[in-house]
A tleap script that builds the chain and sets N, CA, C and O, in Angstrom:
source leaprc.protein.ff14SB
mol = sequence {
  NMET CYS ASP VAL MET GLU GLY GLY LYS ASN
  PRO ASP ARG LEU ASP LEU LEU LEU THR ASP
  TYR PHE ARG PRO GLU PRO ALA THR ASP LEU
  SER ARG ARG ILE THR SER ALA ALA GLN GLU
  SER ARG ALA VAL LEU GLU ARG LEU GLU SER
  LYS LEU ALA VAL GLU ALA THR ALA ARG GLY
  VAL SER ARG VAL ALA LEU GLY THR ALA ALA
  LYS PRO ALA THR ALA ARG SER ARG ALA CYS
  ALA CSER
}
set mol.1.N position { -256.603 -184.585 174.484 }
set mol.1.CA position { -256.314 -184.844 173.735 }
set mol.1.C position { -256.696 -186.275 173.061 }
set mol.1.O position { -256.544 -187.270 173.771 }
set mol.2.N position { -257.135 -186.425 171.867 }
set mol.2.CA position { -257.611 -187.454 171.192 }
set mol.2.C position { -256.619 -188.332 170.667 }
set mol.2.O position { -255.848 -187.999 169.767 }
set mol.3.N position { -256.631 -189.826 171.403 }
set mol.3.CA position { -255.495 -190.690 170.899 }
set mol.3.C position { -255.659 -191.021 169.536 }
set mol.3.O position { -254.663 -191.495 168.988 }
set mol.4.N position { -256.877 -190.857 168.733 }
set mol.4.CA position { -256.992 -191.373 167.107 }
set mol.4.C position { -257.351 -190.303 166.928 }
set mol.4.O position { -258.171 -189.646 167.570 }
set mol.5.N position { -256.483 -189.915 165.615 }
set mol.5.CA position { -256.718 -189.346 164.450 }
set mol.5.C position { -258.060 -189.444 163.472 }
set mol.5.O position { -258.549 -190.568 163.369 }
set mol.6.N position { -258.628 -188.466 162.821 }
set mol.6.CA position { -259.392 -188.957 161.620 }
set mol.6.C position { -259.078 -189.895 160.890 }
set mol.6.O position { -257.869 -190.046 160.713 }
set mol.7.N position { -259.730 -190.555 160.421 }
set mol.7.CA position { -259.846 -192.138 159.671 }
set mol.7.C position { -259.065 -192.968 160.493 }
set mol.7.O position { -258.410 -193.815 159.886 }
set mol.8.N position { -258.973 -192.948 161.608 }
set mol.8.CA position { -258.693 -194.021 162.809 }
set mol.8.C position { -257.168 -194.393 162.467 }
set mol.8.O position { -256.826 -195.573 162.547 }
set mol.9.N position { -256.307 -193.468 162.113 }
set mol.9.CA position { -254.972 -193.387 162.137 }
set mol.9.C position { -254.858 -192.966 163.984 }
set mol.9.O position { -255.510 -192.186 164.678 }
set mol.10.N position { -253.617 -193.979 164.320 }
set mol.10.CA position { -253.081 -193.021 165.668 }
set mol.10.C position { -252.178 -191.742 165.438 }
set mol.10.O position { -251.736 -191.726 164.289 }
set mol.11.N position { -251.785 -190.681 166.199 }
set mol.11.CA position { -251.160 -189.446 166.001 }
set mol.11.C position { -249.615 -190.132 166.084 }
set mol.11.O position { -249.253 -190.914 166.963 }
set mol.12.N position { -249.065 -189.806 165.326 }
set mol.12.CA position { -247.688 -189.625 165.649 }
set mol.12.C position { -247.068 -188.499 166.206 }
set mol.12.O position { -247.835 -187.569 166.456 }
set mol.13.N position { -245.810 -188.324 166.481 }
set mol.13.CA position { -245.470 -187.649 167.598 }
set mol.13.C position { -245.300 -185.992 167.126 }
set mol.13.O position { -245.356 -185.051 167.918 }
set mol.14.N position { -245.086 -185.879 165.680 }
set mol.14.CA position { -245.473 -184.813 165.353 }
set mol.14.C position { -246.981 -183.753 165.239 }
set mol.14.O position { -247.371 -182.594 165.377 }
set mol.15.N position { -247.366 -184.956 164.930 }
set mol.15.CA position { -248.956 -184.802 165.123 }
set mol.15.C position { -249.619 -184.171 166.999 }
set mol.15.O position { -250.478 -183.376 167.381 }
set mol.16.N position { -248.680 -185.027 167.630 }
set mol.16.CA position { -249.088 -184.778 169.079 }
set mol.16.C position { -248.333 -183.584 169.392 }
set mol.16.O position { -248.865 -182.864 170.236 }
set mol.17.N position { -247.158 -183.172 168.894 }
set mol.17.CA position { -246.179 -181.510 169.097 }
set mol.17.C position { -247.245 -180.657 168.972 }
set mol.17.O position { -247.747 -180.043 169.913 }
set mol.18.N position { -247.691 -180.592 167.532 }
set mol.18.CA position { -248.424 -179.703 167.002 }
set mol.18.C position { -249.800 -179.508 167.423 }
set mol.18.O position { -250.311 -178.423 167.142 }
set mol.19.N position { -250.379 -180.235 167.948 }
set mol.19.CA position { -251.738 -180.139 168.863 }
set mol.19.C position { -251.364 -179.546 169.765 }
set mol.19.O position { -252.032 -178.523 169.916 }
set mol.20.N position { -250.218 -179.732 170.833 }
set mol.20.CA position { -250.127 -179.147 171.946 }
set mol.20.C position { -249.395 -177.427 171.837 }
set mol.20.O position { -249.645 -176.425 172.507 }
set mol.21.N position { -248.709 -177.582 171.030 }
set mol.21.CA position { -248.109 -175.689 170.488 }
set mol.21.C position { -249.324 -175.140 170.134 }
set mol.21.O position { -249.546 -173.983 170.490 }
set mol.22.N position { -250.276 -175.837 169.408 }
set mol.22.CA position { -251.568 -174.748 168.620 }
set mol.22.C position { -253.099 -174.846 169.815 }
set mol.22.O position { -254.266 -174.559 169.547 }
set mol.23.N position { -252.554 -175.319 171.046 }
set mol.23.CA position { -253.854 -175.373 171.911 }
set mol.23.C position { -253.856 -173.936 172.766 }
set mol.23.O position { -252.893 -173.432 173.343 }
set mol.24.N position { -255.070 -173.484 172.685 }
set mol.24.CA position { -255.430 -172.499 173.241 }
set mol.24.C position { -255.211 -172.135 174.462 }
set mol.24.O position { -255.393 -173.044 175.270 }
set mol.25.N position { -254.706 -170.586 175.141 }
set mol.25.CA position { -254.327 -170.725 176.329 }
set mol.25.C position { -255.583 -170.087 176.684 }
set mol.25.O position { -256.289 -169.367 175.978 }
set mol.26.N position { -255.807 -170.575 178.256 }
set mol.26.CA position { -257.088 -170.152 178.951 }
set mol.26.C position { -257.209 -168.736 179.164 }
set mol.26.O position { -256.316 -168.193 179.814 }
set mol.27.N position { -258.190 -168.027 178.713 }
set mol.27.CA position { -258.382 -166.600 178.689 }
set mol.27.C position { -258.567 -166.274 180.119 }
set mol.27.O position { -259.405 -165.394 180.317 }
set mol.28.N position { -257.888 -166.853 181.346 }
set mol.28.CA position { -258.587 -166.049 182.704 }
set mol.28.C position { -257.894 -164.570 183.071 }
set mol.28.O position { -258.236 -163.893 184.040 }
set mol.29.N position { -256.915 -164.221 182.170 }
set mol.29.CA position { -256.508 -162.465 182.227 }
set mol.29.C position { -256.564 -161.592 181.036 }
set mol.29.O position { -255.918 -160.610 180.672 }
set mol.30.N position { -257.611 -162.316 180.518 }
set mol.30.CA position { -258.047 -161.781 178.876 }
set mol.30.C position { -258.109 -160.579 179.340 }
set mol.30.O position { -257.034 -159.990 179.229 }
set mol.31.N position { -259.343 -159.688 180.048 }
set mol.31.CA position { -259.180 -158.397 179.895 }
set mol.31.C position { -258.403 -157.508 180.380 }
set mol.31.O position { -258.381 -156.352 179.958 }
set mol.32.N position { -257.614 -157.980 181.401 }
set mol.32.CA position { -256.224 -157.200 181.749 }
set mol.32.C position { -255.445 -157.218 180.965 }
set mol.32.O position { -254.830 -156.153 180.919 }
set mol.33.N position { -255.011 -158.208 180.008 }
set mol.33.CA position { -253.928 -157.974 178.781 }
set mol.33.C position { -254.599 -157.551 177.744 }
set mol.33.O position { -253.810 -157.231 176.855 }
set mol.34.N position { -255.883 -157.374 177.393 }
set mol.34.CA position { -256.607 -156.451 176.569 }
set mol.34.C position { -256.126 -154.832 177.040 }
set mol.34.O position { -255.279 -154.223 176.386 }
set mol.35.N position { -256.636 -154.380 177.976 }
set mol.35.CA position { -256.537 -153.581 178.344 }
set mol.35.C position { -255.107 -152.979 178.909 }
set mol.35.O position { -255.031 -151.761 179.067 }
set mol.36.N position { -254.122 -153.704 179.175 }
set mol.36.CA position { -252.705 -153.585 179.027 }
set mol.36.C position { -252.062 -153.023 177.565 }
set mol.36.O position { -251.221 -152.123 177.550 }
set mol.37.N position { -252.533 -153.627 176.431 }
set mol.37.CA position { -252.537 -153.524 175.244 }
set mol.37.C position { -252.801 -152.396 174.422 }
set mol.37.O position { -252.195 -152.131 173.384 }
set mol.38.N position { -253.818 -151.678 174.973 }
set mol.38.CA position { -254.484 -150.956 174.642 }
set mol.38.C position { -254.099 -149.427 175.286 }
set mol.38.O position { -254.459 -148.314 174.902 }
set mol.39.N position { -253.552 -149.673 175.993 }
set mol.39.CA position { -252.662 -148.376 176.881 }
set mol.39.C position { -251.496 -148.426 176.637 }
set mol.39.O position { -250.849 -147.477 177.080 }
set mol.40.N position { -250.778 -149.419 175.915 }
set mol.40.CA position { -249.228 -149.373 175.397 }
set mol.40.C position { -249.455 -148.736 173.733 }
set mol.40.O position { -248.644 -147.912 173.311 }
set mol.41.N position { -250.380 -149.104 173.041 }
set mol.41.CA position { -250.787 -148.537 171.696 }
set mol.41.C position { -251.358 -147.477 171.828 }
set mol.41.O position { -251.810 -147.073 170.756 }
set mol.42.N position { -251.617 -146.592 172.983 }
set mol.42.CA position { -252.335 -145.617 172.958 }
set mol.42.C position { -250.865 -144.659 173.394 }
set mol.42.O position { -250.709 -143.730 172.602 }
set mol.43.N position { -250.019 -144.715 174.261 }
set mol.43.CA position { -248.902 -144.171 174.388 }
set mol.43.C position { -247.757 -144.287 173.101 }
set mol.43.O position { -247.116 -143.325 172.680 }
set mol.44.N position { -247.657 -145.698 172.581 }
set mol.44.CA position { -247.360 -145.248 171.384 }
set mol.44.C position { -247.238 -144.412 170.150 }
set mol.44.O position { -246.336 -144.124 169.363 }
set mol.45.N position { -249.006 -144.028 170.356 }
set mol.45.CA position { -249.349 -143.277 169.225 }
set mol.45.C position { -249.349 -142.044 169.628 }
set mol.45.O position { -249.488 -141.196 168.748 }
set mol.46.N position { -249.172 -141.511 171.270 }
set mol.46.CA position { -249.074 -140.498 171.527 }
set mol.46.C position { -247.834 -139.972 171.597 }
set mol.46.O position { -247.685 -138.755 171.491 }
set mol.47.N position { -246.418 -141.104 171.849 }
set mol.47.CA position { -245.294 -140.506 171.363 }
set mol.47.C position { -245.265 -139.989 169.883 }
set mol.47.O position { -244.785 -138.859 169.787 }
set mol.48.N position { -245.664 -140.556 168.726 }
set mol.48.CA position { -245.451 -140.769 167.337 }
set mol.48.C position { -246.050 -139.268 167.170 }
set mol.48.O position { -245.378 -138.294 166.832 }
set mol.49.N position { -247.542 -139.260 167.492 }
set mol.49.CA position { -248.373 -137.809 167.654 }
set mol.49.C position { -247.381 -136.484 167.870 }
set mol.49.O position { -247.412 -135.456 167.193 }
set mol.50.N position { -246.667 -136.720 168.768 }
set mol.50.CA position { -245.658 -135.486 169.116 }
set mol.50.C position { -244.710 -135.522 168.286 }
set mol.50.O position { -244.395 -134.342 168.138 }
set mol.51.N position { -244.225 -135.991 167.813 }
set mol.51.CA position { -243.280 -135.655 166.851 }
set mol.51.C position { -243.199 -135.131 165.124 }
set mol.51.O position { -242.347 -134.758 164.318 }
set mol.52.N position { -244.491 -135.352 165.178 }
set mol.52.CA position { -245.443 -135.039 163.855 }
set mol.52.C position { -245.841 -133.653 164.121 }
set mol.52.O position { -246.357 -133.212 165.147 }
set mol.53.N position { -245.394 -132.771 162.596 }
set mol.53.CA position { -245.776 -131.262 162.556 }
set mol.53.C position { -247.190 -131.931 161.233 }
set mol.53.O position { -247.035 -132.782 160.357 }
set mol.54.N position { -248.150 -131.330 161.500 }
set mol.54.CA position { -249.450 -131.495 160.555 }
set mol.54.C position { -249.486 -129.981 160.189 }
set mol.54.O position { -249.635 -129.178 161.109 }
set mol.55.N position { -249.365 -129.559 158.970 }
set mol.55.CA position { -249.889 -128.452 158.696 }
set mol.55.C position { -251.358 -128.619 157.566 }
set mol.55.O position { -251.709 -129.728 157.165 }
set mol.56.N position { -252.109 -127.295 157.164 }
set mol.56.CA position { -253.056 -126.977 156.801 }
set mol.56.C position { -253.531 -126.052 156.411 }
set mol.56.O position { -253.449 -125.045 157.114 }
set mol.57.N position { -254.131 -125.992 155.313 }
set mol.57.CA position { -254.958 -124.766 154.809 }
set mol.57.C position { -256.093 -124.785 155.260 }
set mol.57.O position { -256.425 -125.638 156.083 }
set mol.58.N position { -256.972 -123.798 154.793 }
set mol.58.CA position { -258.494 -123.852 154.772 }
set mol.58.C position { -259.133 -125.027 154.084 }
set mol.58.O position { -260.267 -125.375 154.414 }
set mol.59.N position { -258.332 -125.777 152.961 }
set mol.59.CA position { -259.455 -126.458 152.454 }
set mol.59.C position { -258.890 -127.954 153.024 }
set mol.59.O position { -259.526 -128.981 152.783 }
set mol.60.N position { -257.493 -127.973 153.891 }
set mol.60.CA position { -257.631 -129.301 154.380 }
set mol.60.C position { -256.137 -129.314 154.764 }
set mol.60.O position { -255.386 -128.344 154.663 }
set mol.61.N position { -255.715 -130.863 155.339 }
set mol.61.CA position { -254.145 -131.005 155.682 }
set mol.61.C position { -253.495 -130.866 154.594 }
set mol.61.O position { -254.028 -131.245 153.551 }
set mol.62.N position { -252.648 -130.492 154.581 }
set mol.62.CA position { -251.750 -129.857 152.937 }
set mol.62.C position { -250.256 -130.708 153.621 }
set mol.62.O position { -249.494 -131.113 152.744 }
set mol.63.N position { -249.861 -130.960 154.940 }
set mol.63.CA position { -248.591 -131.577 155.101 }
set mol.63.C position { -248.587 -132.500 156.036 }
set mol.63.O position { -249.599 -132.423 156.733 }
set mol.64.N position { -247.754 -133.473 156.386 }
set mol.64.CA position { -247.849 -134.366 157.615 }
set mol.64.C position { -246.089 -134.594 157.421 }
set mol.64.O position { -245.651 -134.859 156.302 }
set mol.65.N position { -245.195 -134.466 158.569 }
set mol.65.CA position { -243.578 -134.393 158.746 }
set mol.65.C position { -243.450 -134.849 159.881 }
set mol.65.O position { -244.226 -134.941 160.832 }
set mol.66.N position { -242.299 -135.165 159.705 }
set mol.66.CA position { -241.351 -135.181 161.164 }
set mol.66.C position { -240.994 -133.539 161.469 }
set mol.66.O position { -240.481 -132.729 160.697 }
set mol.67.N position { -241.436 -133.348 162.824 }
set mol.67.CA position { -240.854 -132.170 163.166 }
set mol.67.C position { -241.934 -130.984 163.564 }
set mol.67.O position { -243.055 -131.427 163.816 }
set mol.68.N position { -241.776 -129.457 163.669 }
set mol.68.CA position { -242.589 -128.843 164.138 }
set mol.68.C position { -243.543 -128.314 162.849 }
set mol.68.O position { -243.410 -128.780 161.717 }
set mol.69.N position { -244.128 -127.692 163.055 }
set mol.69.CA position { -245.311 -126.889 162.301 }
set mol.69.C position { -245.404 -125.589 162.431 }
set mol.69.O position { -245.354 -125.069 163.545 }
set mol.70.N position { -245.592 -124.692 161.005 }
set mol.70.CA position { -245.658 -123.569 161.297 }
set mol.70.C position { -247.266 -123.433 161.684 }
set mol.70.O position { -248.183 -124.211 161.423 }
set mol.71.N position { -247.288 -122.081 162.449 }
set mol.71.CA position { -248.515 -121.723 162.967 }
set mol.71.C position { -249.546 -121.791 162.063 }
set mol.71.O position { -249.079 -121.103 161.155 }
set mol.72.N position { -250.949 -122.254 161.579 }
set mol.72.CA position { -251.764 -122.073 160.852 }
set mol.72.C position { -252.397 -120.646 160.576 }
set mol.72.O position { -252.882 -120.061 161.544 }
set mol.73.N position { -252.422 -120.181 159.620 }
set mol.73.CA position { -252.486 -118.939 159.458 }
set mol.73.C position { -254.182 -117.936 159.779 }
set mol.73.O position { -254.430 -116.759 160.041 }
set mol.74.N position { -255.195 -119.450 159.530 }
set mol.74.CA position { -256.453 -118.931 159.812 }
set mol.74.C position { -257.109 -120.060 160.480 }
set mol.74.O position { -256.694 -121.205 160.306 }
set mol.75.N position { -258.257 -119.762 161.345 }
set mol.75.CA position { -258.849 -120.524 162.124 }
set mol.75.C position { -259.744 -121.464 161.489 }
set mol.75.O position { -260.793 -121.876 161.984 }
set mol.76.N position { -259.386 -121.702 160.643 }
set mol.76.CA position { -260.331 -122.842 159.153 }
set mol.76.C position { -258.946 -123.699 159.141 }
set mol.76.O position { -258.889 -124.856 159.558 }
set mol.77.N position { -257.990 -123.081 158.681 }
set mol.77.CA position { -256.636 -124.242 158.674 }
set mol.77.C position { -256.643 -124.365 160.327 }
set mol.77.O position { -257.034 -125.493 160.627 }
set mol.78.N position { -256.422 -123.788 161.170 }
set mol.78.CA position { -256.050 -124.288 162.647 }
set mol.78.C position { -256.810 -125.695 162.732 }
set mol.78.O position { -256.204 -126.744 162.952 }
set mol.79.N position { -258.362 -125.609 162.513 }
set mol.79.CA position { -259.443 -126.790 163.019 }
set mol.79.C position { -259.041 -127.929 162.059 }
set mol.79.O position { -259.463 -129.018 162.448 }
set mol.80.N position { -258.266 -127.974 160.794 }
set mol.80.CA position { -258.038 -129.394 160.131 }
set mol.80.C position { -256.624 -129.577 160.509 }
set mol.80.O position { -256.192 -130.720 160.357 }
set mol.81.N position { -255.430 -128.262 161.188 }
set mol.81.CA position { -254.839 -129.401 161.318 }
set mol.81.C position { -254.562 -129.813 163.243 }
set mol.81.O position { -253.496 -130.155 163.755 }
set mol.82.N position { -255.509 -129.679 163.732 }
set mol.82.CA position { -255.873 -130.154 164.990 }
set mol.82.C position { -256.317 -131.278 164.968 }
set mol.82.O position { -256.678 -131.821 166.012 }
savepdb mol mol.pdb
quit
């Protein structure tokens, strides 16, 4: 930590506190934390997806809502809904 601030002033207690608070943590387990967050996000999205009903016509998606969707009438609308 620097004992002298820009301009030659000595840092006060608040400066030192903020410097310590905003000091970055070492990234020793960064890859593990990123992998864990990605897995958690995927699980959250999969739970949300299981609750959504996506309905489609041959022209594209026509409705997204909570619940279950009616079975698409055509192969093209099934492709759009999946």
